[in-house]
N, C-alpha and C positions, 0 to 999 in steps of 0.2 A: 545482369544475371546470366546472359548468354556467355559472356567472357568467363564467369565463374564456372559454369558447367563445362566449358571447353578445357579450362585449366585443370579441373578435377579429373577429367578423362586422361589428360596427359600425365598427371601424377601417377595414376594407377598403372599406366603402361610402363613408365620409367622405373617404378618401384620394384617391379619383378624382372627387370631387364638385364641384370648383371650381377657380378660378384664384386667383393670389395677387398680392401687391404686392412692391415692392422697396425696399431701403435703398440702401447703396452698391453700385455694380455691379448685380448682380441677386440680392442677398441678401434673404431675407425679413426683415420688420421684427420678427418675434418671435411668441410664442404666449401665449395665456391673458390673462385680465383682470388678475390680480395683477401678473405680470411686465410686461405692456404698460402698465398703469396707472402703474407705477413707472419708466417710461421705459426698461425693459430692464435695470435694475440689480437683478438677481435671483439672480446666481450664488452669493452667500453667504447668500441666504435659502432658495431651492430647497426649498420645503416643500409642493409639490403635484405632480401628474403631469407638468407642463411642465418639471420639473427634468431630464427626459430630454433636452431641448434645451439648457437653460442650464447644468446641472451634475448629471450622473448620480449623484454622490456623495450628493446630498441625499436620495435614496430611503432611505438607511440610517436616517434620523431621522424618517421618516414612520411614525406609529403607526396601526395598523389598515390597512384596505384602502380604496382610492379608485378611483372611475371618473369620468372627466371628459371634457368636450368643449367646444369653443368654435367660434364662427363669426365670422370677420372680414369685415366689409362695407366696401368702400372705393370711392372715386371719384377718378380721376385728373383733374387740370385742367392739361393740358399744351398748350402753344401754340408753334408755330414760324412765323415770317414768313420765307419763303425768300429767299435771295439767291444762287441757284444759277445763276450766269451765267458766260459766258466772253466774251472780246473778240476780234474779228477784226482784220485788218491795218488797217482803216479806223477803229478805235475804237468800232465798234458792238458792242452787247451782245446775246447770245442765250442761251437757257436750255434748248433742246431739248425744249420742251413742259412744263417744270417750272413750277408756279405760283409766282411771285415777288411780293414787295411786298404780300402779302395774308395776314393771319393764318389759319392752318390749325390746327384743333383735333383732338386725338386723338378716336377714336370714344367718345362719352359714354354710358356705361352703368355701373350699379352692379355691381361684381364681388364674388365671395364666395370665402372660403377656409375650409373646415372642417378641423378636426383633432381628435384624440381620443387618449386613453390610459387605462390602468389600472395600479394598483400593488397588489401583494400580497406579504405576508410568508410565506415557505414554510420548513418545517423542513428546510432543505438548507444544508449548509456553515455551520452555526451561525447559523440564523435570517437567512439572506440575503434581502434584499428584491429582488424582481423586478418588472419592468414591461414592458408592450408598448405601443407608441405609433405613431401614423402622423401625419406632418406634412410641410410643405414647407419645407425649409431654403433653397431657392433658387427664384426664380421671376421672370418678367417678362411683362407683357401690355400691349402697345401696338399701335395700328392706325391707319394714316394713308393718305390719298390726296392725292398731290401732282402726279401726272402728268395733265395735261388740255390737250393741244395745241389743242383747239378753243377753249377759253377764253383761251388765251395767244397766239392768232394764229399757231400753228405748223402750220397746215393745209397749207402748201406742202410739208412733209415727206411727209405722207400724210393725205389729207382724212378718212380713217376711223380714224385712230390712237386717238382718244379711246374709240371703241367697241371697238377690238381689244384695248386694254390691260386687264389684270385690275383688278377694283374695288379691291382692297387692294394698293397699290404697295409699302408698307413695313409689315411686320407681324412681331411677335415674340411668340409665345405659347410660353413656356418654362416647364415645370413639372418640378421635381425633387422627388419624393415619397420620404421616408425611412420605411421600416418598421423600427423599432428595438426590439431586445430589450435591456433594461437590467438590469444586476445591480449591487448595491451592498451593502457590508458595513462595519459600524463596528468599530473596534478602539481600543486604548489607553483602556480604561474608557469607551467610547462618547463620546470627545471628538474622534475623528478618523474619517474615512470615505473610502473609495475607491469610485469607480463607473466602470463601463465600459458603453458602448452599442455594440452590433454592428448595423450598418445594411445593409439591402438597399435600393439606390437604383433608382428607376424614373424615367428622364428622358424626357419627351415634348416634342417640338420641332416647331413650325410656324413656319417662318421664310421670309418673302417679301422680296424686294429688287428694286430697279431698278438695273441696271448699264448705263452708257452705254459700249458697246463701240466701239472704233475700227473704222471700216469697213475691211475688209481689201483692198478692190479699189482700183485706181489711178484717177487723174484721167481723165475727168470724173465717174466713178461716185461717188467719195468726196468730191465738191465739196459745200461747205456748201449746204443744211442736211443733206446726207446724210453728213457726216463722222463721225457717231456713230449707232449702231444700238441702240435700247433693248432690253435683254434683261430680262424679268421672270422671276425664278426663284421657284418655290414648292416648299419642301422640307418634307415631312411625314413624321416618323418617330419612333422611340423606341429606347431601349436600357436595359440593366440594368447595375448596378455595385454597388460595396460602399463602406462608409465606417465610420469609428470616431469615437466621442466619449468622452472620458475626463474625470474630474473628481476633485478633492481638496477636502474640506471639513474645516476645523479649528475647533472650538468652543473658542476661546481661554479664555473665561470665560463667565459668565452673560450678559454684555452684548455681547461682540464675537465675530463669526465671520469667518473668512478663507477664500477660495476661489481655486483655480487650475484652469483648464479648457483643453482643447485639442480641436480637431475636425480630422479628416483624411479628407476625401472623396477617393476615387480617381477617376481619369478614367473617363468613360462614353463608349463608342462608340455613336453613334446612327446607325441605318440606316433607310431608308425609300424612299418614292417621290418623284420630282421631276417637275415640269412646267416646261419652259423655253419661254417665249413670246417670240419675236422679232418686233417690229413693224417691217416692212420698208419702206424708202423707196419713194416713187413719183415717177417722172419720165417723163411721156408723151412729152416731146420727145426724150428719148434712145431710147425704144422706137421712135419713128417715124423718126428721122433716122439712127440708127447701127445697123449690123448687129452686134449684140452677141452674144458667145458666151453659152452658158447660164450659165456661172459668174458673168458680170456681170449678166445679165438678171434673175436672182433678187433683185438688190439695187436694182432700179428699178421693178419691176412691182407693188409694194405688197402688201397683204394681211399676213397673219401666219403665221409658221412656228411651229407648236406641237409640241414634241418631248417625249416622255416618257422617263424613265430611272430607274435606281436611284441612290441616293446614300449616302454615308457621311461622317460627320464625327466629330471627337473633341471632347467637351465636357470641358475641363480645369477642374475645380472647385477653388477656392482653399482651402487649410488656414487655420486661425485659432487664436489663443490668447488667453486673457483672464485677468484678475485681478479679484477682487471682495472687498468688505468690507461687512459689515452691523453696525450698532451700535444696540442697544436703548437709546435715550435715556431713555425712561420705560417703565413697564409697558405703556403703550398705543401709544407712538410708536417706530417703527423707521426709521432712515435707512440708505440703501444707496448704494454707489458702485461702478461697474464700469468697466473699461477693456479694450477689445478691439483686437486688431491682426490684420488679414486680409491674407494674401499674394496680393493680386490680380495681382501680376506673373506668377503661375503661369498665369493665363488669357491667352492670346494671340490670342483671336478664334476665328472659325469658318472652317474651310477645307473646302469641299464638293468631294468627289471623285465624279465621275459615271461610270456604266458601264451597259452593257446598254441602249443607246439604241433607241428605237422612233420611227418616223415621221420619220426624217431626210429632208431635201429630196433629191430624186433626179431623174434625167433618163433618157429612153430612149436606149439605145445598141444599134445593130444589129450583132450579131456572128453570122456564120454563118446569116443569115436569121432569127434569133430576136431578140426584144426582151428585153434585160436591163436592169437598173437599177444605176447607180453613184452613190455619194454625191458631192455637190458641196461644195467648201470645208469638208470635214468638220472640220478643225481649229478653224474658227471656231465651229461649232455645238456642238461637244463639249468646249469648254474648261472646265476646273474654275474655280470662282469662290471668291474669298477675301474675308473680312471681317476684316482684321487689326486688332489692338489692341496697344498697348504701355502697358498700365496700370501705375500705381505701387501699391505697398502702401499700405494706408489704415488709419487708426486711428479709434476711436469711443469716446466717453466718455458715461456715463449716470449720472444722479443721481435717486434716487427716495425717496419716503416712504410709509409705511403707518401709518395711525392707526386703532386699534381704538376707535371712538367708544362703542360699547356691545356687548353680546353679539350683537346683531342686525345692526349696521351697521359696516362697515369702509370708510374713505375712502382713496383712492389718488391720488398725483400724482407726476409725474416730467418730466424734461427730458433731451434728448440732443443731442449734436453729432457729426455723422458726416462724415468726410473723404471727398472724391470721389477715386476711383482714376483717372478720366480727366481728368487735369489739363492735357493738351495739347488745344487746340481742334481739331487735325487728326483727333482720334479721336471726335468727337461726331457721332452719327448718330441718325436718328429711332427706331431699334429699341432704343436704350439711352439713356433720358433721365436723364442724371446731370450736371447743369450746374455742379455745384460743391458746396462744403461746405454741408450742410443741417442744419436744426435741427428737433427734434421737441418738441411740447408735449402732455402727456397728463394726463388726469384722469378719475376714475371712482369707482365704489363697488361693494361686494359686500354681499349680504344673506344672512344665515345663518338658516335655518329648520329646526330639528331637525337632521337629518343632511344637509340640502341646502344647497348654496352656489350662489347666483345672482349673476352679475356683469355689469356694463356699464361700458365706458370709451369715451372718444372721444379722437381724436388729430388733430393738424394738423401737417403737415410742410411746411416752407418751403424752397424752393430759391432760389438767387440767379439773376438774369437773366444770360444769357451770349450773347455775339455771336461767331459762328464766321466767320472771314474767307474767304479764297479757297479754291477747289477744290484738293485735294491728292491726289496719287497716293502713298500711304504706302509700298507695297511694290514700286513700279516696274513694274507689269504693264500700264501704259497704260490703266488704269481709275481713276476717281475713287473714293476710299474714304471721304470725309467728306461732310457735307451743310451747306454754308454757310447762315447765316441768324441771326435773332435768336430765342433760345430763352427761354421762360418756363415754369415748372413749379411745381406744388404738388399735394398730395393730402390727402384727408380719410379718416379710418378710424374705424369703430365696431366694437367687439368685444363679443360676447355670450358668456357662458359658463354652464355648468351643471356642478355636481359633486355626487357622492354618496359619503358616507363610511359604510362598513359593516364 
């Protein structure tokens, strides 16, 4: 029990210790050096603690107890050359301060994802094997700055707009951590096993976006370049939910194993604090020449309106199902193949609902000799914001090999092909870099020293280049929902692991 308590504390520390990377959509690329080294083809192998993620039924065939942890280090190499422009009646182009025709790179830094788990056989329900693990099944971490009116010659809108805008215009830091209790039991003369993982999910979201809102006032207030008002939204919150993972593993004979798995995460409601920054237009000529009412004046006198509020959004996580087969070609060489299908159509984007506003723009109003305050054009400053998607379901295939070179050294290699759920160019935005079907290449080794297992693998994931055409209003709310431009993406990953058998 002392070992169990120690392992539990380690899991909690690791679970909140880092950010992760993504495969299709915002799914994590996987866990552990064995599974990752085999390209993710691990569901019919499932012989270490990471089976909690790949196939909980694998726990039933683990002899002895295990404690393991891994650390994934990765570096995104994403690039967007913006083409975020519109055309006026005279054929001129303008982009409201968005940097165009210049490659912009995501913030470059090495990110890390820790995860850990332990497995123990207890004299409960006929030697049922239990495990506790903490890992991130879903995650995304990207950060961009595209809005720079001073650099793009958009100073006529507001000569201080570059300084008023937040530093991070487009950012998505999404972490979904699963705390999973796994139970597995073998039956039919230890040739078959069923496993079930019960999950508590913790979702943390920091999502910033730039929305070019249509100016709600009439001519000449809304005359170009004041036809759109940039709204920068920063949403920072968290929520709790539940999920299930189940698996079946059949040892057909001494050489062949078959697996079937399914994952069912439930929706997570995320609540938190929001900061909405409106960079307001500036037009001195209208201030000097026209006797504007206060409702119009706020849209020509410049500056920024910074409003705080509460927000809520629902994170609709996709279920998935998979098949796996492993074949022991020789005593030393095992080949494995997995196929996974994820219902990304269940995820329909993020809809932010705002409430409890603070610091709304106001004006003095004399009533009964006293000064009171009333909100101006409240509907504009309190509107909910949407990031809609219409993703398709996506498949993934994985092929891997494990070669036991000698008692000390195991070699690993694998490849994968991952279908993109965002197949329509109208749905590509900087917060979700998924430019098309991608391919992964993995290789590594494990070293076995007494009861210790040490591993290292490296991976490279290649995305196709993609060009997103014109601006599109997907949901008809008079705001653009995509980000046109030329997209390039790839990332590199190194995973380190340590395991102890006792």
